[in-house]
C-alpha positions as CSV (number, residue, x, y, z in Angstrom):
1,M,-4.2,44.2,-10.3
2,I,-5.8,41.7,-7.9
3,S,-4.7,42.4,-4.4
4,H,-3.2,39.3,-2.8
5,I,-0.3,38.0,-0.4
6,I,1.8,34.8,-1.3
7,G,3.1,33.1,1.7
8,T,5.2,30.2,2.4
9,H,2.2,27.7,2.2
10,S,-0.8,29.6,1.1
11,V,-1.9,32.8,-0.9
12,T,-4.5,35.3,0.5
13,V,-6.3,37.1,-1.9
14,F,-8.8,40.0,-1.5
15,V,-12.3,39.8,-3.5
16,D,-15.0,42.1,-3.0
17,A,-13.8,43.5,0.3
18,N,-13.3,40.0,1.7
19,S,-10.0,38.1,2.4
20,H,-9.6,34.5,1.6
21,T,-6.5,32.4,2.2
22,I,-5.8,29.4,-0.1
23,S,-3.4,26.6,1.0
24,K,-0.8,25.4,-1.8
25,T,-2.4,22.1,-0.9
26,A,-6.1,23.0,-2.1
27,K,-7.5,21.8,-5.3
28,T,-8.4,25.4,-6.1
29,Y,-4.7,27.1,-5.7
30,P,-3.8,26.5,-9.3
31,L,-6.9,28.1,-10.4
32,V,-6.5,31.1,-8.1
33,M,-3.0,31.7,-9.1
34,Q,-3.9,31.6,-12.6
35,A,-6.7,34.2,-12.0
36,I,-3.8,36.6,-10.4
37,K,-1.5,35.9,-13.2
38,D,-4.4,36.7,-15.9
39,N,-5.6,39.7,-13.5
40,D,-9.2,38.0,-14.1
41,I,-11.3,39.2,-11.3
42,N,-14.4,36.7,-12.4
43,A,-12.1,33.7,-12.5
44,L,-10.8,34.6,-9.1
45,R,-14.3,35.0,-7.9
46,A,-15.1,31.5,-9.2
47,A,-12.3,29.8,-8.0
48,V,-13.2,30.9,-4.6
49,N,-16.7,30.1,-4.7
50,I,-15.8,26.6,-5.3
51,R,-14.2,26.8,-2.1
52,E,-17.1,28.4,-0.3
53,N,-19.5,26.1,-1.7
54,V,-17.8,23.0,-0.5
55,Y,-17.7,24.4,3.0
56,N,-21.6,25.5,2.5
57,R,-22.5,22.1,1.3
58,L,-21.0,20.2,4.3
59,K,-22.4,22.8,6.7
60,K,-25.9,22.8,5.1
61,Y,-26.1,19.1,6.4
62,S,-24.4,18.8,9.7
63,D,-22.9,21.2,12.2
64,N,-20.2,18.5,13.5
65,I,-18.8,18.2,10.2
66,S,-16.2,20.7,8.3
67,I,-13.7,20.4,6.0
68,S,-10.0,22.3,6.1
69,E,-7.7,22.2,3.1
70,N,-7.4,18.3,2.4
71,Q,-8.8,17.4,5.8
72,I,-12.6,16.5,7.1
73,F,-13.1,17.0,10.6
74,Y,-16.0,15.4,12.9
75,K,-16.3,18.1,15.5
76,D,-12.4,18.2,16.5
77,R,-11.7,14.7,15.0
78,E,-10.1,14.0,11.8
79,V,-12.1,11.7,9.5
80,T,-9.6,9.4,7.6
81,G,-9.5,6.4,5.4
82,L,-12.1,5.2,2.9
83,I,-15.1,7.4,4.1
84,S,-13.0,10.5,3.8
85,S,-11.9,10.0,0.2
86,R,-15.2,9.0,-0.9
87,I,-16.7,12.4,0.3
88,F,-13.9,14.3,-1.4
89,E,-14.7,12.1,-4.6
90,M,-18.1,13.2,-4.4
91,L,-17.6,16.6,-3.6
92,Q,-15.2,17.0,-6.7
93,A,-17.7,15.3,-8.8
94,E,-20.4,17.5,-7.8
95,L,-22.6,14.7,-6.4
96,D,-25.4,15.1,-3.8
97,I,-23.1,14.6,-0.5
98,K,-26.2,14.9,1.6
99,P,-26.4,10.9,2.1
100,M,-22.8,10.6,3.1
101,V,-22.5,13.7,5.5
102,L,-25.7,12.2,7.4
103,F,-24.4,8.8,7.4
104,L,-21.1,9.9,8.9
105,D,-22.9,12.2,11.5
106,K,-24.9,9.0,12.6
107,L,-21.6,6.8,12.3
108,M,-19.7,9.3,14.6
109,S,-22.3,9.1,17.4
110,N,-21.8,5.1,17.7
111,P,-19.9,4.3,20.9
112,S,-18.1,1.7,19.2
113,K,-14.5,2.7,18.1
114,R,-14.4,-0.7,16.1
115,A,-17.6,-0.1,14.3
116,V,-16.7,3.3,13.3
117,D,-13.7,2.1,12.0
118,E,-15.1,-0.5,10.1
119,L,-18.5,0.1,8.9
120,F,-17.9,2.0,5.7
121,G,-15.5,-0.6,4.4
122,F,-17.7,-3.2,5.1
123,L,-20.4,-1.4,2.9
124,D,-18.1,-0.5,0.2
125,A,-16.9,-3.9,-0.1
126,C,-20.2,-5.3,-0.1
127,N,-22.1,-3.3,-2.2
128,L,-24.8,-2.1,0.2
129,P,-26.2,1.4,-0.2
130,I,-26.6,4.4,1.9
131,T,-30.0,5.8,1.9
132,P,-31.1,9.7,1.8
133,D,-31.4,10.0,5.5
134,G,-27.6,8.5,6.2
135,N,-28.9,5.2,7.1
136,F,-27.9,1.9,5.0
137,L,-29.3,-1.3,3.6
138,A,-28.6,-4.8,4.0
139,Y,-30.1,-8.4,3.7
140,K,-31.5,-11.2,5.9
141,R,-32.8,-14.5,5.6
142,V,-36.0,-15.6,7.5
143,R,-38.4,-18.6,7.7
144,D,-41.4,-18.9,5.3
145,D,-43.4,-17.3,8.2
146,Y,-41.2,-14.4,8.5
147,K,-40.0,-15.5,11.8
148,D,-36.0,-15.5,12.6
149,V,-34.2,-18.4,11.2
150,H,-32.4,-19.1,15.0
151,S,-35.4,-18.7,17.4
152,G,-38.3,-18.5,15.3
153,T,-39.8,-15.9,17.7
154,M,-39.0,-12.8,16.0
155,D,-41.4,-11.3,13.3
156,N,-39.5,-9.8,10.2
157,S,-42.4,-8.8,8.3
158,V,-42.1,-5.9,6.0
159,G,-42.5,-2.5,8.5
160,K,-41.5,-4.4,11.4
161,V,-38.8,-2.7,14.0
162,L,-36.9,-5.2,15.8
163,E,-34.4,-4.0,18.7
164,M,-32.7,-5.3,21.8
165,P,-30.5,-3.6,24.6
166,R,-27.0,-3.0,22.9
167,N,-25.2,-4.1,25.8
168,M,-26.9,-7.4,25.2
169,V,-25.1,-7.6,21.4
170,D,-21.7,-9.1,21.4
171,E,-19.1,-6.6,20.6
172,D,-16.5,-9.3,19.9
173,K,-15.8,-9.7,16.1
174,N,-14.1,-12.8,16.7
175,N,-17.3,-14.3,18.0
176,T,-18.5,-15.3,14.5
177,C,-21.9,-16.5,15.7
178,S,-23.3,-14.8,18.8
179,Y,-25.9,-12.6,20.3
180,G,-27.3,-9.7,18.3
181,L,-29.6,-8.8,15.5
182,H,-27.8,-10.2,12.3
183,F,-27.8,-8.6,9.0
184,C,-25.7,-9.5,6.0
185,S,-24.3,-8.8,2.4
186,Y,-25.8,-10.4,-0.7
187,D,-22.5,-12.9,-1.0
188,Y,-23.3,-14.1,2.7
189,L,-26.9,-15.1,1.7
190,K,-25.7,-18.6,0.1
191,H,-24.2,-19.5,3.5
192,F,-27.2,-19.3,5.4
193,G,-30.8,-21.0,5.1
194,G,-33.9,-19.2,5.2
195,S,-36.6,-19.4,2.6
196,R,-37.4,-15.7,2.3
197,I,-35.1,-12.6,1.6
198,M,-35.7,-9.3,3.7
199,V,-34.3,-5.7,3.0
200,L,-33.2,-4.0,6.6
201,E,-32.6,-0.2,6.9
202,I,-30.2,0.1,9.9
203,N,-29.0,3.4,11.5
204,P,-25.0,3.2,11.5
205,A,-25.1,4.4,15.2
206,D,-26.8,0.9,15.9
207,V,-24.2,-1.4,14.2
208,V,-22.1,-3.1,17.3
209,A,-19.9,-5.6,15.4
210,I,-18.7,-6.8,11.8
211,P,-17.6,-10.6,12.6
212,A,-14.3,-11.9,10.9
213,D,-15.7,-14.9,9.2
214,Y,-16.6,-15.1,5.5
215,N,-14.5,-12.1,4.5
216,N,-16.2,-9.8,6.9
217,S,-19.8,-10.0,5.1
218,K,-21.9,-10.1,7.8
219,G,-22.9,-7.9,11.0
220,R,-24.6,-7.6,14.4
221,T,-26.7,-4.5,15.4
222,C,-29.1,-3.5,18.2
223,R,-31.9,-2.4,16.1
224,Y,-33.5,-2.4,12.3
225,K,-36.5,-1.9,10.3
226,V,-37.6,-4.2,7.8
227,V,-38.6,-2.4,4.7
228,D,-38.7,-5.1,1.9
229,E,-38.9,-8.6,0.6
230,I,-36.8,-9.8,-2.4
231,E,-38.5,-12.5,-4.4
232,V,-36.1,-15.7,-4.4
233,N,-35.0,-17.1,-7.8
234,E,-34.6,-21.0,-8.5
235,Y,-31.1,-20.8,-7.0
236,N,-32.7,-19.8,-3.5
237,M,-31.2,-16.2,-4.2
238,P,-32.6,-12.8,-4.5
239,S,-34.1,-12.2,-7.9
240,K,-32.6,-8.6,-7.9
241,Q,-29.8,-7.1,-5.8
242,I,-30.2,-3.8,-3.6
243,T,-29.0,-0.8,-5.9
244,E,-25.5,-0.3,-5.1
245,G,-24.0,3.2,-4.0
246,Y,-26.8,5.3,-3.0
247,T,-30.7,4.8,-3.0
248,D,-33.8,6.5,-2.3
249,E,-36.1,3.7,-3.2
250,Y,-36.8,3.1,0.6
251,S,-37.1,7.1,1.4
252,E,-39.9,9.1,2.7
253,E,-38.1,12.2,1.6
254,D,-37.3,13.8,-1.8
255,T,-33.5,13.6,-2.3
256,E,-31.6,16.4,-4.3
257,D,-30.1,15.3,-7.6
258,S,-27.1,16.9,-9.1
259,E,-28.7,19.8,-10.8
260,Q,-30.0,20.8,-7.4
261,V,-26.6,20.5,-6.0
262,Q,-25.5,22.7,-8.5
263,D,-28.0,25.2,-8.4
264,S,-25.5,28.0,-7.8
265,V,-24.2,27.6,-11.1
266,K,-26.4,29.2,-13.6
267,P,-26.0,30.1,-17.2
268,N,-25.9,33.8,-17.9
269,P,-28.1,34.1,-21.4
270,S,-26.5,37.5,-21.9
271,A,-23.0,36.1,-21.5
272,K,-21.0,36.8,-25.0
273,L,-18.0,34.8,-25.4
274,T,-15.0,35.8,-27.4
275,E,-12.3,34.1,-29.3
276,R,-9.8,34.8,-26.3
277,D,-12.4,33.5,-24.0
278,V,-12.9,30.2,-26.1
279,K,-9.2,29.8,-26.2
280,R,-8.7,30.2,-22.9
281,I,-11.3,27.8,-21.8
282,R,-9.7,25.1,-24.0
283,E,-6.1,26.0,-22.5
284,I,-7.3,25.6,-18.8
285,W,-9.0,22.5,-19.8
286,E,-5.8,20.9,-21.1
287,T,-3.7,22.4,-18.2
288,Y,-5.4,21.0,-15.3
289,T,-6.2,17.1,-14.6
290,D,-9.0,17.7,-12.1
291,K,-11.7,18.2,-14.6
292,S,-14.7,18.0,-12.3
293,L,-13.3,20.9,-10.6
294,V,-12.2,22.9,-13.9
295,V,-15.8,22.3,-15.1
296,H,-17.4,24.0,-12.0
297,H,-14.7,26.8,-12.6
298,L,-15.1,27.4,-16.2
299,M,-19.0,27.3,-15.9
300,L,-19.1,30.2,-12.9
301,T,-16.3,32.1,-14.6
302,H,-18.0,32.5,-18.1
303,G,-21.7,32.2,-17.0
304,I,-22.1,29.1,-19.5
305,S,-23.8,25.8,-18.9
306,R,-22.5,22.5,-18.6
307,R,-23.6,21.6,-22.2
308,Q,-22.2,24.7,-23.7
309,L,-18.9,24.2,-22.0
310,M,-18.6,20.8,-23.3
311,R,-19.3,21.6,-26.6
312,I,-16.5,24.2,-26.6
313,I,-14.3,21.7,-25.4
314,N,-14.9,18.9,-27.7
315,R,-15.1,21.8,-30.8
316,E,-18.8,21.0,-31.8
317,S,-19.1,24.8,-31.4
318,W,-16.5,27.6,-32.4
319,K,-14.8,25.1,-34.4
320,N,-12.7,27.5,-36.3
321,V,-10.9,28.8,-33.0
322,H,-7.7,27.0,-32.7
């Protein structure tokens, strides 16, 4: 029998001489309780490992960011809103969270509360991607000689880094056209002149304001790097859009793909499934709605690959087991 203590709001289990407390609100709680009910120590280890892997993945990229049950914290401050939801979605889908964690780490060092509160929503609404090192990409129109449209004095050629004192950038979002280095979304490009379109890489810590006009589709920063130029089509718009979501197109470092992120989930070539195992796999699959979590759990429990698991679920293998 698995040693455990069920409390009002959590369950504590003892696995391999270590205790683990799982809140009833945690997504792994049903899996832990099912393992206790079945007296299945391997299933319990798998459920606990999911929880530990989440902690380790966050800790791997930042000492400032942690997770407690269904909350994400930056140091002692709870992170709420859209960015918190996105991180949980990525964790559950077993995606590479490194870009998002580094982005959050940089964003939280921004001294402007308004910028911290508004920037990720701006990126999400405008489909602007985050880079592997936690910066983001945006657009900017410039003159034919690569100088800025407003003053004609700042060179925006590829490779240039432009910056100005932060306290010289207008932080009032209601001042829609004001002092600062400007960047924008794809949709804003049609409202602004300039014969060339450049791609900028911006550290979220350097963003000062997201002005309120044109549906919050532009921003002001104190620093950016010009990383690319996009060819303009016959409509004076970019011939292509910056990749949405996450991109390593302008990265100088290798990124982790989903296989690397899941390197702790390795199939066991010697694993032998029984009819009872197959029935149990299908039963658990039908019982729980959080499929991404269940996939990880079943792979760990039975030592099988994702492909093997999905073949069982889809009845491409073990067809005679009902």
